[in-house]
N, CA, C and O atoms as a GROMACS GRO file, in nm:
protein
  512
    1UNK      N    1   0.588  -2.301  -0.750
    1UNK     CA    2   0.463  -2.378  -0.718
    1UNK      C    3   0.344  -2.296  -0.759
    1UNK      O    4   0.332  -2.179  -0.721
    2UNK      N    5   0.258  -2.353  -0.834
    2UNK     CA    6   0.134  -2.288  -0.880
    2UNK      C    7   0.026  -2.288  -0.775
    2UNK      O    8  -0.013  -2.394  -0.727
    3UNK      N    9  -0.027  -2.166  -0.736
    3UNK     CA   10  -0.124  -2.159  -0.633
    3UNK      C   11  -0.253  -2.231  -0.670
    3UNK      O   12  -0.324  -2.282  -0.584
    4UNK      N   13  -0.283  -2.235  -0.798
    4UNK     CA   14  -0.408  -2.300  -0.847
    4UNK      C   15  -0.399  -2.454  -0.831
    4UNK      O   16  -0.503  -2.520  -0.822
    5UNK      N   17  -0.279  -2.510  -0.828
    5UNK     CA   18  -0.266  -2.654  -0.821
    5UNK      C   19  -0.267  -2.699  -0.672
    5UNK      O   20  -0.274  -2.818  -0.644
    6UNK      N   21  -0.259  -2.606  -0.581
    6UNK     CA   22  -0.255  -2.640  -0.438
    6UNK      C   23  -0.398  -2.626  -0.381
    6UNK      O   24  -0.445  -2.515  -0.358
    7UNK      N   25  -0.468  -2.742  -0.358
    7UNK     CA   26  -0.607  -2.733  -0.320
    7UNK      C   27  -0.620  -2.666  -0.183
    7UNK      O   28  -0.540  -2.689  -0.093
    8UNK      N   29  -0.723  -2.584  -0.171
    8UNK     CA   30  -0.755  -2.517  -0.045
    8UNK      C   31  -0.680  -2.388  -0.016
    8UNK      O   32  -0.715  -2.317   0.078
    9UNK      N   33  -0.582  -2.358  -0.091
    9UNK     CA   34  -0.507  -2.233  -0.070
    9UNK      C   35  -0.558  -2.125  -0.170
    9UNK      O   36  -0.573  -2.151  -0.290
   10UNK      N   37  -0.583  -2.006  -0.116
   10UNK     CA   38  -0.629  -1.899  -0.203
   10UNK      C   39  -0.523  -1.852  -0.298
   10UNK      O   40  -0.404  -1.877  -0.280
   11UNK      N   41  -0.570  -1.781  -0.400
   11UNK     CA   42  -0.474  -1.736  -0.507
   11UNK      C   43  -0.400  -1.613  -0.462
   11UNK      O   44  -0.290  -1.588  -0.509
   12UNK      N   45  -0.460  -1.533  -0.367
   12UNK     CA   46  -0.392  -1.413  -0.327
   12UNK      C   47  -0.359  -1.406  -0.186
   12UNK      O   48  -0.396  -1.495  -0.110
   13UNK      N   49  -0.288  -1.300  -0.143
   13UNK     CA   50  -0.254  -1.288   0.003
   13UNK      C   51  -0.369  -1.265   0.083
   13UNK      O   52  -0.472  -1.224   0.028
   14UNK      N   53  -0.365  -1.287   0.216
   14UNK     CA   54  -0.477  -1.264   0.302
   14UNK      C   55  -0.506  -1.111   0.311
   14UNK      O   56  -0.415  -1.029   0.293
   15UNK      N   57  -0.628  -1.075   0.338
   15UNK     CA   58  -0.669  -0.938   0.356
   15UNK      C   59  -0.588  -0.876   0.468
   15UNK      O   60  -0.586  -0.932   0.577
   16UNK      N   61  -0.520  -0.764   0.445
   16UNK     CA   62  -0.435  -0.701   0.545
   16UNK      C   63  -0.515  -0.646   0.659
   16UNK      O   64  -0.457  -0.616   0.764
   17UNK      N   65  -0.646  -0.630   0.644
   17UNK     CA   66  -0.723  -0.573   0.752
   17UNK      C   67  -0.773  -0.686   0.854
   17UNK      O   68  -0.828  -0.656   0.960
   18UNK      N   69  -0.751  -0.814   0.819
   18UNK     CA   70  -0.790  -0.922   0.903
   18UNK      C   71  -0.699  -0.922   1.027
   18UNK      O   72  -0.579  -0.902   1.013
   19UNK      N   73  -0.752  -0.944   1.143
   19UNK     CA   74  -0.666  -0.961   1.262
   19UNK      C   75  -0.582  -1.081   1.249
   19UNK      O   76  -0.615  -1.174   1.176
   20UNK      N   77  -0.467  -1.079   1.326
   20UNK     CA   78  -0.370  -1.190   1.309
   20UNK      C   79  -0.442  -1.319   1.351
   20UNK      O   80  -0.424  -1.420   1.283
   21UNK      N   81  -0.523  -1.322   1.458
   21UNK     CA   82  -0.581  -1.444   1.502
   21UNK      C   83  -0.668  -1.508   1.395
   21UNK      O   84  -0.676  -1.630   1.384
   22UNK      N   85  -0.735  -1.422   1.315
   22UNK     CA   86  -0.820  -1.477   1.207
   22UNK      C   87  -0.732  -1.538   1.099
   22UNK      O   88  -0.769  -1.640   1.043
   23UNK      N   89  -0.617  -1.481   1.068
   23UNK     CA   90  -0.528  -1.541   0.967
   23UNK      C   91  -0.476  -1.672   1.017
   23UNK      O   92  -0.470  -1.768   0.940
   24UNK      N   93  -0.436  -1.681   1.147
   24UNK     CA   94  -0.390  -1.799   1.204
   24UNK      C   95  -0.501  -1.911   1.194
   24UNK      O   96  -0.475  -2.025   1.154
   25UNK      N   97  -0.619  -1.872   1.230
   25UNK     CA   98  -0.729  -1.972   1.229
   25UNK      C   99  -0.748  -2.021   1.082
   25UNK      O  100  -0.763  -2.141   1.058
   26UNK      N  101  -0.748  -1.930   0.989
   26UNK     CA  102  -0.767  -1.966   0.850
   26UNK      C  103  -0.655  -2.063   0.800
   26UNK      O  104  -0.685  -2.157   0.728
   27UNK      N  105  -0.533  -2.040   0.837
   27UNK     CA  106  -0.424  -2.124   0.801
   27UNK      C  107  -0.433  -2.257   0.866
   27UNK      O  108  -0.401  -2.359   0.805
   28UNK      N  109  -0.477  -2.260   0.991
   28UNK     CA  110  -0.496  -2.390   1.058
   28UNK      C  111  -0.600  -2.470   0.984
   28UNK      O  112  -0.580  -2.589   0.958
   29UNK      N  113  -0.715  -2.405   0.949
   29UNK     CA  114  -0.815  -2.482   0.872
   29UNK      C  115  -0.762  -2.538   0.750
   29UNK      O  116  -0.795  -2.652   0.714
   30UNK      N  117  -0.679  -2.462   0.679
   30UNK     CA  118  -0.623  -2.506   0.551
   30UNK      C  119  -0.522  -2.619   0.569
   30UNK      O  120  -0.515  -2.710   0.487
   31UNK      N  121  -0.445  -2.612   0.678
   31UNK     CA  122  -0.338  -2.716   0.699
   31UNK      C  123  -0.381  -2.835   0.777
   31UNK      O  124  -0.304  -2.930   0.794
   32UNK      N  125  -0.507  -2.832   0.829
   32UNK     CA  126  -0.551  -2.939   0.917
   32UNK      C  127  -0.545  -3.074   0.846
   32UNK      O  128  -0.508  -3.173   0.910
   33UNK      N  129  -0.579  -3.083   0.721
   33UNK     CA  130  -0.576  -3.210   0.648
   33UNK      C  131  -0.436  -3.255   0.613
   33UNK      O  132  -0.418  -3.368   0.566
   34UNK      N  133  -0.333  -3.169   0.635
   34UNK     CA  134  -0.194  -3.212   0.599
   34UNK      C  135  -0.127  -3.296   0.709
   34UNK      O  136  -0.017  -3.347   0.690
   35UNK      N  137  -0.194  -3.310   0.822
   35UNK     CA  138  -0.146  -3.394   0.930
   35UNK      C  139   0.000  -3.347   0.976
   35UNK      O  140   0.095  -3.425   0.983
   36UNK      N  141   0.006  -3.218   1.007
   36UNK     CA  142   0.134  -3.158   1.055
   36UNK      C  143   0.149  -3.182   1.198
   36UNK      O  144   0.049  -3.182   1.270
   37UNK      N  145   0.273  -3.204   1.249
   37UNK     CA  146   0.287  -3.221   1.395
   37UNK      C  147   0.255  -3.082   1.467
   37UNK      O  148   0.264  -2.973   1.409
   38UNK      N  149   0.220  -3.099   1.590
   38UNK     CA  150   0.181  -2.976   1.671
   38UNK      C  151   0.291  -2.879   1.682
   38UNK      O  152   0.266  -2.758   1.678
   39UNK      N  153   0.414  -2.923   1.694
   39UNK     CA  154   0.528  -2.824   1.711
   39UNK      C  155   0.541  -2.740   1.581
   39UNK      O  156   0.578  -2.623   1.584
   40UNK      N  157   0.510  -2.803   1.468
   40UNK     CA  158   0.521  -2.734   1.339
   40UNK      C  159   0.413  -2.625   1.337
   40UNK      O  160   0.438  -2.514   1.289
   41UNK      N  161   0.293  -2.658   1.388
   41UNK     CA  162   0.184  -2.559   1.388
   41UNK      C  163   0.217  -2.447   1.478
   41UNK      O  164   0.188  -2.332   1.444
   42UNK      N  165   0.275  -2.470   1.591
   42UNK     CA  166   0.315  -2.368   1.691
   42UNK      C  167   0.419  -2.277   1.632
   42UNK      O  168   0.414  -2.155   1.649
   43UNK      N  169   0.512  -2.335   1.563
   43UNK     CA  170   0.615  -2.258   1.500
   43UNK      C  171   0.561  -2.170   1.389
   43UNK      O  172   0.604  -2.056   1.374
   44UNK      N  173   0.467  -2.223   1.313
   44UNK     CA  174   0.400  -2.155   1.209
   44UNK      C  175   0.321  -2.033   1.270
   44UNK      O  176   0.328  -1.921   1.220
   45UNK      N  177   0.250  -2.060   1.376
   45UNK     CA  178   0.176  -1.947   1.448
   45UNK      C  179   0.269  -1.836   1.485
   45UNK      O  180   0.238  -1.720   1.461
   46UNK      N  181   0.383  -1.869   1.545
   46UNK     CA  182   0.474  -1.766   1.587
   46UNK      C  183   0.527  -1.694   1.471
   46UNK      O  184   0.541  -1.572   1.478
   47UNK      N  185   0.557  -1.759   1.362
   47UNK     CA  186   0.609  -1.694   1.239
   47UNK      C  187   0.503  -1.601   1.180
   47UNK      O  188   0.533  -1.489   1.139
   48UNK      N  189   0.381  -1.647   1.177
   48UNK     CA  190   0.277  -1.560   1.119
   48UNK      C  191   0.257  -1.434   1.201
   48UNK      O  192   0.239  -1.325   1.146
   49UNK      N  193   0.260  -1.450   1.331
   49UNK     CA  194   0.241  -1.337   1.428
   49UNK      C  195   0.361  -1.238   1.415
   49UNK      O  196   0.342  -1.116   1.419
   50UNK      N  197   0.481  -1.291   1.400
   50UNK     CA  198   0.599  -1.209   1.381
   50UNK      C  199   0.596  -1.130   1.246
   50UNK      O  200   0.635  -1.014   1.237
   51UNK      N  201   0.548  -1.202   1.144
   51UNK     CA  202   0.544  -1.137   1.013
   51UNK      C  203   0.436  -1.026   1.016
   51UNK      O  204   0.456  -0.920   0.958
   52UNK      N  205   0.325  -1.050   1.079
   52UNK     CA  206   0.218  -0.953   1.090
   52UNK      C  207   0.260  -0.834   1.169
   52UNK      O  208   0.223  -0.721   1.136
   53UNK      N  209   0.337  -0.856   1.274
   53UNK     CA  210   0.390  -0.746   1.361
   53UNK      C  211   0.486  -0.660   1.275
   53UNK      O  212   0.480  -0.537   1.273
   54UNK      N  213   0.572  -0.731   1.206
   54UNK     CA  214   0.671  -0.658   1.114
   54UNK      C  215   0.590  -0.574   1.011
   54UNK      O  216   0.618  -0.456   0.990
   55UNK      N  217   0.491  -0.639   0.950
   55UNK     CA  218   0.413  -0.571   0.842
   55UNK      C  219   0.348  -0.447   0.895
   55UNK      O  220   0.346  -0.345   0.827
   56UNK      N  221   0.294  -0.454   1.020
   56UNK     CA  222   0.227  -0.338   1.081
   56UNK      C  223   0.328  -0.231   1.109
   56UNK      O  224   0.297  -0.114   1.086
   57UNK      N  225   0.449  -0.264   1.159
   57UNK     CA  226   0.553  -0.167   1.182
   57UNK      C  227   0.592  -0.092   1.060
   57UNK      O  228   0.605   0.031   1.058
   58UNK      N  229   0.612  -0.175   0.951
   58UNK     CA  230   0.654  -0.119   0.826
   58UNK      C  231   0.548  -0.027   0.769
   58UNK      O  232   0.580   0.078   0.714
   59UNK      N  233   0.420  -0.064   0.782
   59UNK     CA  234   0.310   0.016   0.730
   59UNK      C  235   0.311   0.149   0.808
   59UNK      O  236   0.299   0.255   0.747
   60UNK      N  237   0.325   0.146   0.943
   60UNK     CA  238   0.332   0.267   1.017
   60UNK      C  239   0.446   0.355   0.980
   60UNK      O  240   0.430   0.476   0.969
   61UNK      N  241   0.565   0.295   0.961
   61UNK     CA  242   0.680   0.377   0.918
   61UNK      C  243   0.657   0.438   0.780
   61UNK      O  244   0.682   0.557   0.762
   62UNK      N  245   0.612   0.365   0.688
   62UNK     CA  246   0.581   0.420   0.554
   62UNK      C  247   0.478   0.530   0.562
   62UNK      O  248   0.496   0.632   0.497
   63UNK      N  249   0.374   0.514   0.636
   63UNK     CA  250   0.276   0.617   0.648
   63UNK      C  251   0.333   0.744   0.711
   63UNK      O  252   0.310   0.855   0.664
   64UNK      N  253   0.408   0.722   0.820
   64UNK     CA  254   0.468   0.839   0.887
   64UNK      C  255   0.569   0.909   0.797
   64UNK      O  256   0.572   1.032   0.796
   65UNK      N  257   0.651   0.837   0.721
   65UNK     CA  258   0.746   0.900   0.626
   65UNK      C  259   0.664   0.981   0.519
   65UNK      O  260   0.698   1.096   0.488
   66UNK      N  261   0.562   0.923   0.467
   66UNK     CA  262   0.477   0.997   0.369
   66UNK      C  263   0.417   1.120   0.426
   66UNK      O  264   0.422   1.226   0.364
   67UNK      N  265   0.364   1.110   0.538
   67UNK     CA  266   0.298   1.228   0.608
   67UNK      C  267   0.406   1.336   0.628
   67UNK      O  268   0.384   1.452   0.594
   68UNK      N  269   0.517   1.299   0.679
   68UNK     CA  270   0.626   1.405   0.698
   68UNK      C  271   0.668   1.470   0.571
   68UNK      O  272   0.688   1.591   0.566
   69UNK      N  273   0.680   1.391   0.469
   69UNK     CA  274   0.724   1.448   0.338
   69UNK      C  275   0.618   1.540   0.279
   69UNK      O  276   0.648   1.646   0.224
   70UNK      N  277   0.489   1.494   0.291
   70UNK     CA  278   0.385   1.579   0.228
   70UNK      C  279   0.363   1.704   0.315
   70UNK      O  280   0.334   1.812   0.263
   71UNK      N  281   0.378   1.689   0.450
   71UNK     CA  282   0.367   1.810   0.532
   71UNK      C  283   0.474   1.911   0.493
   71UNK      O  284   0.445   2.030   0.486
   72UNK      N  285   0.596   1.868   0.468
   72UNK     CA  286   0.699   1.963   0.429
   72UNK      C  287   0.665   2.029   0.294
   72UNK      O  288   0.695   2.146   0.273
   73UNK      N  289   0.604   1.955   0.202
   73UNK     CA  290   0.562   2.010   0.074
   73UNK      C  291   0.454   2.113   0.098
   73UNK      O  292   0.454   2.219   0.035
   74UNK      N  293   0.362   2.084   0.189
   74UNK     CA  294   0.251   2.182   0.222
   74UNK      C  295   0.315   2.309   0.273
   74UNK      O  296   0.280   2.418   0.225
   75UNK      N  297   0.403   2.301   0.365
   75UNK     CA  298   0.467   2.415   0.422
   75UNK      C  299   0.537   2.500   0.316
   75UNK      O  300   0.524   2.622   0.316
   76UNK      N  301   0.610   2.437   0.228
   76UNK     CA  302   0.683   2.508   0.126
   76UNK      C  303   0.587   2.568   0.025
   76UNK      O  304   0.612   2.676  -0.028
   77UNK      N  305   0.475   2.498  -0.003
   77UNK     CA  306   0.374   2.551  -0.099
   77UNK      C  307   0.302   2.671  -0.045
   77UNK      O  308   0.269   2.764  -0.119
   78UNK      N  309   0.276   2.669   0.087
   78UNK     CA  310   0.207   2.781   0.152
   78UNK      C  311   0.305   2.904   0.157
   78UNK      O  312   0.261   3.018   0.140
   79UNK      N  313   0.431   2.881   0.180
   79UNK     CA  314   0.524   2.991   0.176
   79UNK      C  315   0.533   3.057   0.047
   79UNK      O  316   0.552   3.178   0.038
   80UNK      N  317   0.518   2.977  -0.060
   80UNK     CA  318   0.524   3.029  -0.200
   80UNK      C  319   0.400   3.119  -0.232
   80UNK      O  320   0.405   3.208  -0.317
   81UNK      N  321   0.291   3.093  -0.161
   81UNK     CA  322   0.170   3.167  -0.182
   81UNK      C  323   0.158   3.290  -0.088
   81UNK      O  324   0.049   3.347  -0.076
   82UNK      N  325   0.264   3.331  -0.024
   82UNK     CA  326   0.261   3.441   0.072
   82UNK      C  327   0.206   3.568   0.019
   82UNK      O  328   0.144   3.643   0.095
   83UNK      N  329   0.223   3.598  -0.108
   83UNK     CA  330   0.174   3.728  -0.160
   83UNK      C  331   0.021   3.725  -0.163
   83UNK      O  332  -0.038   3.831  -0.183
   84UNK      N  333  -0.045   3.620  -0.146
   84UNK     CA  334  -0.194   3.613  -0.143
   84UNK      C  335  -0.241   3.682  -0.015
   84UNK      O  336  -0.353   3.733  -0.015
   85UNK      N  337  -0.163   3.688   0.095
   85UNK     CA  338  -0.206   3.759   0.213
   85UNK      C  339  -0.222   3.904   0.190
   85UNK      O  340  -0.291   3.972   0.267
   86UNK      N  341  -0.160   3.956   0.087
   86UNK     CA  342  -0.169   4.102   0.055
   86UNK      C  343  -0.235   4.118  -0.083
   86UNK      O  344  -0.200   4.213  -0.154
   87UNK      N  345  -0.325   4.034  -0.126
   87UNK     CA  346  -0.378   4.040  -0.253
   87UNK      C  347  -0.459   4.172  -0.282
   87UNK      O  348  -0.471   4.216  -0.397
   88UNK      N  349  -0.510   4.229  -0.182
   88UNK     CA  350  -0.581   4.354  -0.199
   88UNK      C  351  -0.488   4.476  -0.209
   88UNK      O  352  -0.531   4.584  -0.251
   89UNK      N  353  -0.366   4.459  -0.171
   89UNK     CA  354  -0.271   4.569  -0.176
   89UNK      C  355  -0.168   4.556  -0.286
   89UNK      O  356  -0.097   4.652  -0.317
   90UNK      N  357  -0.160   4.435  -0.348
   90UNK     CA  358  -0.060   4.417  -0.449
   90UNK      C  359  -0.130   4.396  -0.584
   90UNK      O  360  -0.249   4.367  -0.590
   91UNK      N  361  -0.055   4.410  -0.686
   91UNK     CA  362  -0.116   4.389  -0.823
   91UNK      C  363  -0.058   4.263  -0.873
   91UNK      O  364   0.062   4.257  -0.903
   92UNK      N  365  -0.139   4.160  -0.884
   92UNK     CA  366  -0.094   4.038  -0.947
   92UNK      C  367  -0.155   4.028  -1.088
   92UNK      O  368  -0.271   4.063  -1.111
   93UNK      N  369  -0.073   3.979  -1.180
   93UNK     CA  370  -0.131   3.964  -1.315
   93UNK      C  371  -0.226   3.849  -1.320
   93UNK      O  372  -0.221   3.759  -1.236
   94UNK      N  373  -0.312   3.849  -1.416
   94UNK     CA  374  -0.403   3.736  -1.432
   94UNK      C  375  -0.336   3.602  -1.437
   94UNK      O  376  -0.387   3.505  -1.381
   95UNK      N  377  -0.221   3.595  -1.505
   95UNK     CA  378  -0.146   3.472  -1.511
   95UNK      C  379  -0.096   3.427  -1.368
   95UNK      O  380  -0.101   3.308  -1.336
   96UNK      N  381  -0.048   3.526  -1.285
   96UNK     CA  382  -0.004   3.497  -1.156
   96UNK      C  383  -0.119   3.442  -1.064
   96UNK      O  384  -0.102   3.352  -0.983
   97UNK      N  385  -0.236   3.505  -1.085
   97UNK     CA  386  -0.356   3.461  -1.011
   97UNK      C  387  -0.392   3.318  -1.056
   97UNK      O  388  -0.421   3.233  -0.972
   98UNK      N  389  -0.390   3.291  -1.183
   98UNK     CA  390  -0.417   3.152  -1.229
   98UNK      C  391  -0.314   3.057  -1.172
   98UNK      O  392  -0.351   2.949  -1.128
   99UNK      N  393  -0.192   3.091  -1.172
   99UNK     CA  394  -0.090   3.003  -1.118
   99UNK      C  395  -0.108   2.976  -0.971
   99UNK      O  396  -0.086   2.864  -0.926
  100UNK      N  397  -0.149   3.081  -0.892
  100UNK     CA  398  -0.173   3.061  -0.753
  100UNK      C  399  -0.294   2.974  -0.728
  100UNK      O  400  -0.297   2.894  -0.634
  101UNK      N  401  -0.393   2.991  -0.815
  101UNK     CA  402  -0.514   2.907  -0.802
  101UNK      C  403  -0.482   2.760  -0.826
  101UNK      O  404  -0.532   2.673  -0.755
  102UNK      N  405  -0.401   2.732  -0.927
  102UNK     CA  406  -0.355   2.597  -0.949
  102UNK      C  407  -0.270   2.540  -0.838
  102UNK      O  408  -0.276   2.421  -0.806
  103UNK      N  409  -0.192   2.629  -0.780
  103UNK     CA  410  -0.108   2.583  -0.667
  103UNK      C  411  -0.193   2.550  -0.547
  103UNK      O  412  -0.164   2.456  -0.474
  104UNK      N  413  -0.301   2.630  -0.526
  104UNK     CA  414  -0.389   2.602  -0.415
  104UNK      C  415  -0.466   2.469  -0.436
  104UNK      O  416  -0.489   2.393  -0.342
  105UNK      N  417  -0.504   2.442  -0.564
  105UNK     CA  418  -0.569   2.314  -0.589
  105UNK      C  419  -0.472   2.193  -0.562
  105UNK      O  420  -0.507   2.092  -0.502
  106UNK      N  421  -0.350   2.213  -0.612
  106UNK     CA  422  -0.250   2.108  -0.581
  106UNK      C  423  -0.230   2.088  -0.435
  106UNK      O  424  -0.226   1.973  -0.390
  107UNK      N  425  -0.216   2.195  -0.352
  107UNK     CA  426  -0.198   2.188  -0.209
  107UNK      C  427  -0.317   2.124  -0.144
  107UNK      O  428  -0.301   2.049  -0.048
  108UNK      N  429  -0.442   2.152  -0.194
  108UNK     CA  430  -0.556   2.094  -0.141
  108UNK      C  431  -0.562   1.944  -0.157
  108UNK      O  432  -0.603   1.873  -0.066
  109UNK      N  433  -0.520   1.894  -0.273
  109UNK     CA  434  -0.514   1.755  -0.303
  109UNK      C  435  -0.406   1.687  -0.214
  109UNK      O  436  -0.425   1.577  -0.162
  110UNK      N  437  -0.292   1.758  -0.198
  110UNK     CA  438  -0.190   1.707  -0.111
  110UNK      C  439  -0.233   1.704   0.036
  110UNK      O  440  -0.204   1.607   0.106
  111UNK      N  441  -0.301   1.805   0.084
  111UNK     CA  442  -0.353   1.805   0.220
  111UNK      C  443  -0.456   1.690   0.238
  111UNK      O  444  -0.458   1.625   0.342
  112UNK      N  445  -0.539   1.666   0.139
  112UNK     CA  446  -0.642   1.554   0.146
  112UNK      C  447  -0.566   1.420   0.156
  112UNK      O  448  -0.597   1.337   0.242
  113UNK      N  449  -0.466   1.401   0.069
  113UNK     CA  450  -0.392   1.276   0.071
  113UNK      C  451  -0.321   1.254   0.208
  113UNK      O  452  -0.317   1.141   0.257
  114UNK      N  453  -0.266   1.362   0.267
  114UNK     CA  454  -0.193   1.357   0.388
  114UNK      C  455  -0.296   1.325   0.495
  114UNK      O  456  -0.266   1.244   0.582
  115UNK      N  457  -0.419   1.385   0.495
  115UNK     CA  458  -0.520   1.355   0.596
  115UNK      C  459  -0.564   1.208   0.589
  115UNK      O  460  -0.580   1.145   0.693
  116UNK      N  461  -0.586   1.153   0.466
  116UNK     CA  462  -0.627   1.015   0.455
  116UNK      C  463  -0.516   0.924   0.515
  116UNK      O  464  -0.546   0.827   0.584
  117UNK      N  465  -0.389   0.956   0.488
  117UNK     CA  466  -0.279   0.870   0.543
  117UNK      C  467  -0.274   0.884   0.698
  117UNK      O  468  -0.243   0.788   0.768
  118UNK      N  469  -0.304   1.000   0.745
  118UNK     CA  470  -0.307   1.019   0.896
  118UNK      C  471  -0.418   0.939   0.955
  118UNK      O  472  -0.400   0.880   1.062
  119UNK      N  473  -0.533   0.934   0.890
  119UNK     CA  474  -0.645   0.855   0.936
  119UNK      C  475  -0.609   0.703   0.931
  119UNK      O  476  -0.645   0.626   1.019
  120UNK      N  477  -0.538   0.665   0.827
  120UNK     CA  478  -0.499   0.523   0.819
  120UNK      C  479  -0.395   0.491   0.929
  120UNK      O  480  -0.397   0.384   0.990
  121UNK      N  481  -0.308   0.582   0.951
  121UNK     CA  482  -0.208   0.557   1.064
  121UNK      C  483  -0.283   0.550   1.198
  121UNK      O  484  -0.248   0.467   1.282
  122UNK      N  485  -0.383   0.632   1.220
  122UNK     CA  486  -0.462   0.620   1.340
  122UNK      C  487  -0.534   0.488   1.354
  122UNK      O  488  -0.540   0.433   1.465
  123UNK      N  489  -0.589   0.435   1.249
  123UNK     CA  490  -0.650   0.302   1.253
  123UNK      C  491  -0.553   0.193   1.281
  123UNK      O  492  -0.587   0.100   1.354
  124UNK      N  493  -0.435   0.198   1.229
  124UNK     CA  494  -0.335   0.094   1.267
  124UNK      C  495  -0.295   0.104   1.411
  124UNK      O  496  -0.259   0.001   1.468
  125UNK      N  497  -0.297   0.216   1.475
  125UNK     CA  498  -0.268   0.230   1.612
  125UNK      C  499  -0.382   0.181   1.700
  125UNK      O  500  -0.358   0.136   1.812
  126UNK      N  501  -0.505   0.189   1.654
  126UNK     CA  502  -0.625   0.148   1.727
  126UNK      C  503  -0.632  -0.008   1.740
  126UNK      O  504  -0.693  -0.063   1.832
  127UNK      N  505  -0.571  -0.070   1.648
  127UNK     CA  506  -0.578  -0.225   1.643
  127UNK      C  507  -0.483  -0.288   1.747
  127UNK      O  508  -0.486  -0.410   1.765
  128UNK      N  509  -0.403  -0.212   1.813
  128UNK     CA  510  -0.312  -0.270   1.904
  128UNK      C  511  -0.376  -0.315   2.037
  128UNK      O  512  -0.306  -0.368   2.124
   0.00000   0.00000   0.00000
């Protein structure tokens, strides 16, 4: 079925940041002219709410999995850089210093991405 040929329905999925009740209201407005029985609307509401709850749980799981994976990478990366704690006492070659600098940049990007995902996870928990 072509979305463009269905009058009143948008071309894309609803904004994921919309509360469930807003999505239900929007769907009710769109379906109002279809003269659906009340029981069908109630069933549709329950289905939408269940899908939204499932989507939120999946998002939380995905974010948690990503955070755990990236945290493990950060720990491993920091362990690799252990000789920087003794930089004044050890002699690193210029190439080793450049390699460590690149590793630090990579870890900083990884930490930033992990922090953004943690903030997003916190926002999903606030909406409950």
